[in-house]
C-alpha positions as CSV (number, residue, x, y, z in Angstrom):
1,M,0.0,0.0,0.0
2,D,1.5,3.3,-1.1
3,I,-0.5,6.2,0.4
4,E,1.6,8.8,-1.4
5,L,0.9,7.2,-4.7
6,Y,-2.8,7.1,-3.9
7,K,-2.8,10.8,-2.9
8,H,-0.9,11.6,-6.2
9,A,-3.5,9.7,-8.2
10,L,-6.3,11.5,-6.4
11,K,-4.7,14.9,-7.2
12,E,-4.3,13.9,-10.9
13,R,-8.0,13.1,-11.1
14,G,-9.0,16.1,-9.1
15,W,-10.8,13.9,-6.6
16,T,-11.4,14.4,-2.9
17,Y,-11.5,11.6,-0.3
18,R,-15.3,11.9,-0.6
19,D,-15.1,11.2,-4.4
20,L,-12.9,8.1,-3.7
21,A,-15.4,6.9,-1.0
22,K,-18.3,7.1,-3.4
23,E,-16.3,5.4,-6.2
24,T,-15.2,2.5,-3.9
25,D,-18.2,2.3,-1.6
26,I,-15.8,2.6,1.3
27,S,-16.8,4.9,4.1
28,L,-15.4,8.4,4.0
29,C,-14.2,7.9,7.6
30,N,-12.3,4.7,6.6
31,I,-10.8,6.4,3.5
32,S,-9.6,9.3,5.7
33,R,-8.1,7.0,8.3
34,I,-6.2,5.0,5.6
35,M,-4.9,8.2,3.9
36,A,-3.8,9.6,7.2
37,G,-1.9,6.4,8.0
38,I,-4.1,5.6,11.0
39,V,-5.2,2.4,9.4
40,T,-2.0,0.6,8.5
41,N,-3.4,-2.8,7.7
42,P,-6.7,-2.5,5.8
43,R,-8.4,-5.5,4.3
44,F,-6.9,-6.5,0.9
45,S,-10.3,-6.0,-0.7
46,T,-10.2,-2.4,0.5
47,I,-6.8,-1.8,-1.0
48,E,-7.9,-3.5,-4.3
49,A,-11.0,-1.3,-4.5
50,I,-8.9,1.9,-3.9
51,E,-6.3,0.9,-6.5
52,K,-9.0,-0.1,-9.0
53,A,-10.8,3.2,-8.6
54,L,-7.5,5.1,-9.0
55,G,-6.4,3.0,-12.0
56,I,-3.3,1.7,-10.3
57,N,-2.2,-1.8,-9.3
58,V,1.0,-1.9,-7.2
59,Y,0.0,-3.6,-4.0
60,H,1.3,-7.1,-3.6
61,P,1.1,-8.3,0.0
62,S,4.1,-10.0,1.4
63,T,3.9,-13.4,3.2
64,E,4.3,-11.6,6.5
65,E,1.4,-9.3,5.7
66,R,-0.7,-12.2,4.7
67,A,0.1,-14.0,7.9
68,A,-0.4,-11.0,10.2
69,G,-4.1,-10.9,10.8
70,A,-5.0,-12.9,7.7
71,R,-7.4,-10.2,6.6
72,E,-7.6,-11.6,3.0
73,T,-9.3,-14.7,4.4
74,I,-12.1,-12.7,5.8
75,K,-14.8,-12.9,3.1
76,A,-17.7,-11.5,5.2
77,S,-19.4,-8.6,3.6
78,I,-19.1,-5.6,5.9
79,T,-20.9,-2.4,5.1
80,P,-19.1,0.9,5.5
81,I,-21.2,1.7,8.6
82,E,-20.4,-1.6,10.1
83,D,-16.7,-0.9,9.5
84,D,-17.1,2.5,11.3
85,M,-18.9,0.8,14.2
86,L,-16.1,-1.8,14.6
87,Y,-13.5,1.0,14.5
88,V,-15.4,2.9,17.3
89,F,-15.8,-0.4,19.3
90,R,-12.1,-1.0,19.1
91,Q,-11.3,2.5,20.2
92,I,-13.6,2.2,23.2
93,G,-11.7,-0.9,24.2
94,K,-8.3,0.7,23.6
95,H,-9.2,3.8,25.7
96,F,-11.5,2.5,28.3
97,G,-11.1,-1.3,28.5
98,E,-13.1,-4.4,27.9
99,Q,-15.8,-3.5,30.5
100,A,-16.6,-0.4,28.5
101,Q,-17.0,-2.5,25.4
102,R,-19.3,-4.8,27.3
103,D,-21.3,-1.8,28.5
104,Y,-21.5,-0.6,24.8
105,I,-22.9,-4.0,23.8
106,T,-25.5,-3.8,26.7
107,V,-26.7,-0.4,25.4
108,G,-27.2,-1.9,22.0
109,E,-29.0,-4.9,23.3
110,N,-31.3,-2.6,25.4
111,M,-32.0,-0.5,22.3
112,L,-33.2,-3.7,20.5
113,K,-35.5,-4.5,23.4
114,L,-37.2,-1.1,22.9
115,K,-38.6,-2.0,19.5
């Protein structure tokens, strides 16, 4: 993944991150985090979608990248909003711990009971 190459391709096309998000069906939040270097190991399908939209194909994961997290083996279809939710959930755990994540789940479960 070459973020600078992606940024250069965006500039050449006159695209914003929002344009790239629309073209790839990746959330704007996730595109922004990738381009800022916050997300350092996105799913391979995400990288492929970005490269396809930008008309470039330079990313070839190493054996170590394939082994670390094995993201390419995850074939589940995750929507952009689900991806954002997972990011928030992980940040809650990182900043406040597992109990805060459990509390977050409880809030969601209670919301479902209200319907």
